[in-house]
N, C-alpha and C positions, 0 to 999 in steps of 0.2 A: 666752579674752576675752567680757566680760557687757556688749551693751551695754542701756543703762536708759532709760527714757522715762515722766517723769513726770505725770502728767495736770495739768488746772484743780484741782482738789480737793484734788490731794497735795501743792499750793506755795501751797495759799490765803492760808495766812500763818504767821508763827513758828512753833506748835505742830507743823504741818505740815512747815515744813520741817526739823524736828528730829530727826523720825520719817524723814525720807530720807536725812539726812546718817547714823542708826544703819544703814539700810541699805543703804551706802555701806562702814559701815566694815567691816560684820558679811561682807560677802565681801570679799578684795582682786581676786578677776575685776569687778567691777566696773568698770570703769576709766575709760567713755565715758558723759555723764549726758548726754539732751535731757530739756530740761524747756518746759512750757506760761507763758501768762500764771498770775496770780494766779486763781483760781476763785472761788465761791463760798463764804462762811466758813460761811454756814446757807443756811436755805428760799428767802426773799425779798430776799438776798443780790445785792448786782449785781456779774457776772463784772468785772476790767479792761478785756478785751477789748470788754466792751461801755462800760464807762467813755468809751476810746478811741472806740469810732464815734461817740460823742457830743460829743467834745470835736473828731471833723476836722468833724462836723455845725453845729458853733459857727464852724467858720474857716468854712467854707465859707458858712457866709447872716451871717457877720459878728455871729453872738451874741456870749456871754460866756464868753470864750476861757480869760481869768485863772483864772474860777470853775469852769470845765471840767476845763481844767488840774490846777489844784492838786486837785479831787478825784483824780485819777490819782496827784500824787506827795504826796500824806496815805497811802494805801494801803500804797505802797514805807514812806512814815518810818517809818510803823504798827510792821511786820516789823522794819523799821531798828533802834527800838526795841525790840522785845521780843526782838531776836535777840544785845542791847549790840555792836550794830557805830557805828563811827565814823559818822558823817553825811556823810563829804567823800560815801558814795555815795551819796546823797539829793539832792545838786549834783551828782555827774555825771547822775543820771539828770533831776533839773530841765533840766539844759544840751541833753541828748540832747535830750528832749522841744520844748524850747523850736524847736532848731535844723529839727526836723520840721514845727512848725506854721509855718513859715518859708518853708519846702521850697517847691517849684513845685507851681502847683495848674492848671497847663493841662490837666491830664489826670485828672478829677478821682480814677478808678478807681484809679489809679498814688498818688494824692495821702492815699487814704483804706487804701489798701495799705503804704504806710508808716506812715501815726499805726498804722494794730493794727499794728504788729510790732512799736512797742516794745513792749509787750508782755509777746512772748517774752524778746524780745533784753534789756530792760532787768533782770528775771528772773534771768538768765542770769548778769550781771553780781554781782547781789544774792548770788546761793547760793555765787557763784566765793570771793565776799570770805568770806562764812560758814564755807565750807568752810577756807579756807587760816587763819581766826581759829580752829578748833580743833583744827586742827593736820593736816587735810589736807591735803596738795600737792594745789592746785587751778589749774584754769587757763581764763578762758573763751575763749573762740575763735571768731570771727564765723565766718557765715558766705560773709563779702564774697571773692569769687575765687576761690572753694572750692566752693560747694555752688552748682552753674550751671545757672539752669532756660533756658525758653523765652520766646520774646519774646510779646507779644499778636499775633491776642484769641487763642489757644488757651488752654485752660486749664491751669494752671501743673502741670508736673512734670520732674524730674532729669533734663538732657543726660548720655551717656553721658559725657565726661570731669567730669563730678560725682563719681564712681566711684572715679576716677583720683587726684582733686584731696585726696582727701578721705584713703586707704589709708592713708597718711603718721602718722596717728592712733594705729594699730596699735604703733606702734612709740612711746610717751609713755610717760614715767614720772610722768607728774603724771593727776592724775584730770585728764578732758575736761569742762567742760560746755558745752554747744553749745544756742541756744536756738531752737525747733523754728518749725515753717508757714512758717516764707519762706527763699528765695534770692536770688540776682541772674543777672540776664541777663548776656552778654558786655555787655553796654554802661554793667554795671554799676546798670540799673536793677532796684529791690526789686519781686518781684512774691511773695504768697502761695499758698500752697495753698489748697483749701476750707476752710471752720473745721473745727477738728477736726484737722487736718493737719499735729500735730506728730508723732501718729503716724507719717506718713510720714517725716517726715527722722531718726525714732529709727531705722526699717529700711532709708533711705538707710545712715545708719550704718554700723547691721547688717551689708550688703550691702558697703561701701565697706572697711571691715575684715576682711570673712570673719570677722566672731563667732563663737561656739560656741552663741550664745543670745541670744535678745532678747526682753526682761522689759520687761509697758507694766505697767507700779503704777498704778491707777485707782483707788475705792472700792467696790468688791465684791470679795467673795472670788473668783467667777466667774461664767461668760458662764451665764444661765441657758436654759434649752430657752424659754422663753416669755418675754414681756417682765412682769418682778413687780410690774408699777403696774395690769398690767390681768390677771393671772395668782394666786391668792394662794400665795405660796413652791412656784413653779415646779420644776422638776427641774434638777440643775447640771449642767453636762459638766464632763466633769475632762477629755478628749480627743477632738479633733476636728479635721480636714483641714481646708487651705488653701483648697479649691475650696469644702468646706460652711460654710467662716466667709464667706468671699465672698460665696457666697449671699445668705447671713444677714446680714452686714451691710448688702449692696444695699439689701435688702428692711426697711431700718428697725431693725436692734441696732446700739445709740451705742453699745459698749462697744470699738470698736475701727471707726479708721476705714476704707471700705471698698476705699481704693484703696494702704491702709497695707500688703497681704503678699506686692503683684508682688516688690517688688526682694529678700526674703527668699526668697518661692517660685522665683525663678529660682536661689536659689546652697540653698534647701533647708536653709535657717537655721529651727530650730524656734523658735518665740515660744511665754510664758509670761505669760498675762493670770496680776495677783496685786493681792493689794489692799496700800494704802501704810499703811493700822491694821493690818491684820493679815498681817503678809510671812511666816509662818512656814506660814500652810495653803495647799495645791499649786497651789489657782488651777489655768488652764484651760490649757492644751497646745495648740498649733497645730502639726501635722505632717505632711508628705505622706502615707505614709497611717496607715491603719491598720486593727484587724482590726473588724469591724460585730459585734454583740449580736444571736443567731439571733430573731427574735420583736419588735427593737428597729427596726424600718425608720426610723425620724425620727427626726434630731437634735435639730432645733428646728422652732419653728412662728415666723414674724416677718409684721409688716406694717408696712406706709406709704404714707402718704397725703398729697393732695396730685396728683394724679394729671387729665391730659386724654385724650380722647380722640377723633383727627381719624377722622370714618368717609367714605370712600370707594365710592359703589355705583358700577359701569358693566356695562352686560351686558356678556358676552362677553370681559370683563377675559383671564379665563385663558390668551383665543388672543392678546393683544397683546404680542408682544417689547417688553421694555424699559418696562410701565405701572410698576413697583415702581420701579425705577430711576429712573425721574424723579421720579413724587412724590418717592421719599427727595434727589432733590436739591435741589427746588422747600424741603424743612421742612430743609437744609444749607443753602441759601442765605441764610437768614434767622437763620444762626450758631443752631441748633438742634440738641440729640441727640434722640435718640427710643429709649426701653426693650425696647417689643415692636412686630410686627407680625405680628400673627394675623391669619388669614386664609379668605377660600370661595374659591370659585368665581368669583363676580360680585362681591363685594366684600372690602376690606383694612379694615383697623382701624389705628394710628399709637398708641400712646401714648407722652405726652412730659409729664414735668413740666411742673406750670402754672406755677411760679415762672419758668418760662421764658418766656411769651406773653406778648400784648400783647391787647388790643383793636385796635390798628392791625394786628399781625401776622397775627392769628388770618385779619381781613381780607382779605390780599394772599393768605393760602393758601390761602383758598376761593375769589378771586379767579382766585390762577394754575389753581389746579386744574381749577374749570370748563373754563376758557377754552383751556386747552392741552392737555390731558389727556380735556375733553370726557365729562366723570366726568357723573352722570345724575342723582345726590345728593352732595354733600358736605356736614358742621360739624361742628362742635364740639362735644362735648356733657363735661361739667367734674362732679368732685365727686364721684372715683373712687379706693378703695384696694386695691392690691396686698396680696395673702398670700400669703406663700411654706410651702411645707410643703418641706422639706434632708434631707438624710440619704445618703449612704453605701447606707446597707440595703434605699436605694429599688426602685435595678434589681431588674429580676427578679421583683420581688414583686407576686405576682399581690393583683388585686383591692383594692390602695392607693385609686387614683383614686374606683373605685366607694365606698369607706368614707369617702374624705376630701366627696364628693358627698351624699352623704346625712346628713351631718352639717353644713353648712352650708346643706342643703336644710328641717333638722330645726327651723332655725332663722326660715323664713321667706323668706329673703334667694332675692333673685335670684344666677346667678352670669352677668356680662355678658362676661369673656371668661377663657378657659380656654390657658395656655400651658404646655409640659412641655418642656424641650432636650433635644438627644439624648444628653447624657451621663448622663440619667434623675434625674439627683439631685437637683433642685428642681422642681416644680408649683407654679405659680402662677396662683392667680386672682384675677382684678377682680370686684370688689365695689361699692356704691356705701358711701363712707365713711360711713353714717350706721349700718350695721352691722359695720363693719368689729372690735370690742371683744366683740359677741356670736357671731360665726364664727369668732375666734380663741377664746377659750370654748369654744365647742363644739368645735372640731379639739383642740383640748389634754384634755379629757375624752376623746376617741376615740382618741388615740395614745400620751396617757402616763398615763392611769387608774391602771394597777398600778406605773407607773416610778420608783424609788426614784432612780439618779444614769443617766445616761451619759456 
C-alpha cells in the first residue's frame, strides 16, 4: 500500500486536482490520499489558508465577515465549476464555514484553528466527490474520533491511540481521502499541527497502516542541495537519510515538514518526494540508511533566519551545579523552546526562535536570570540566521569544519556561534542574518562546485 499526500499547489485548482486523480489512477496501490487546502494558483495569488485567517480575523474584530466568507466559498465554487461537479458540494462547504464562524470564540487560538482547518477538510470532501464522479470509488474520512491529539498548551502531536484508531484504513476497498493539518483531542476539540502540517498527517496515516511507501507530492522534481531561490540550479538529491532530511528541514528546507519524519522513521517506511506536475520523475527518496559517495561528505546546505540569542555570563559558572538546568527552567516557564545551547567556561548562549519572544517575556527572563542565578551579564541579541551543513559522509571527514570556516571568512562575515551534534551529521553556524545568502553561496561553491547529483 502507498499513502500519498498532496500539498497546496498540487490541489490549488481544478487542473491540478485532475492531475492528482490521474496519479491515483496510474497505480492501484495508492489507496490513501491526504490533502492540503488549495494553495496558490499563480505567483501573487492568496492561499485558501490565508483567506481563512482573514475570515477568522474579521469574525473576531466584527469586520466584514460576509465578504471574507464569500472569498473562501468562491474559491471552492470555481474549482467545482471547472471540475463539472454538482453545486451541492459548495452548499456543504458554505454551511460548514457558517457553522465554524458561529462556533465558540472564548479561546481565540482554538477558534482560529477551527476556521483554518476547514481549508483541508472541505477540500478533502470536494476531491472525494470528484474522484467518485470520474469512477474512482472514494470516501472522505474525517479525523474526528480517529486522529487523536494532545491538549493545550503543548504544540500539537498525535497520541499513540491515533495510530490504533487509523489502522483499519489498511483494509479499505475504497480510495480514502483524508484532510491534512489537524486532529481532535479526546474531548473533541480541534487542534492544528504547525503550518505545513499536512505532511505530518500523511506520515501518521502511513505509519498507522504500515504502508510500503509514503509519497509526498509537491511542485518540484526533487529536494535540492540548497535553496534554488538563492543558488542557481543547485544539485538535485536523489537519496537522503531520515536524519539528513530532518536536519535540513529543521534548518529551512521548506519542501518537507521537519516533524513529519518521526512516524515513518520509527517503522522504517521510505518516503518519496515527487512532483505532481511531473509524476514520472524519480524524485527524492528518504531512507533509513544509504551508501555515501567518497569525496562528497556534504548532502545539503540550508539556512533559516529569525533567531535570537540569550547571552548569559557568570564567573565560575562551570563550578556551579545545576546552573544550566535552572536557566532552561526559566525559559520553559515562559513556554519557550530553545534550539541550541553553545557554552564556554563562564558563559552560555541559548538560541531561540524570535517569534516565541515578546518584549515582556524578554524583560522577565533577563530579570529572573539576574536575580535568581546572580549572572554578571544577561542580554538578548536579535537578527541571526542558522546555517547548517548536513551529510552522513561528514563523520570522520578531516578538515571539513576548516573548509567551511574559511569559506565563511572569505565573505567578511563573523561566525557568532558554532554547534556540532554528537552524531557529526550536521554542523551549524550562527551568523548575522544580513550575511545569510552570501554565506550560503560561498559554502555551496566550496562543497558542490564539481558535484552533479547526490
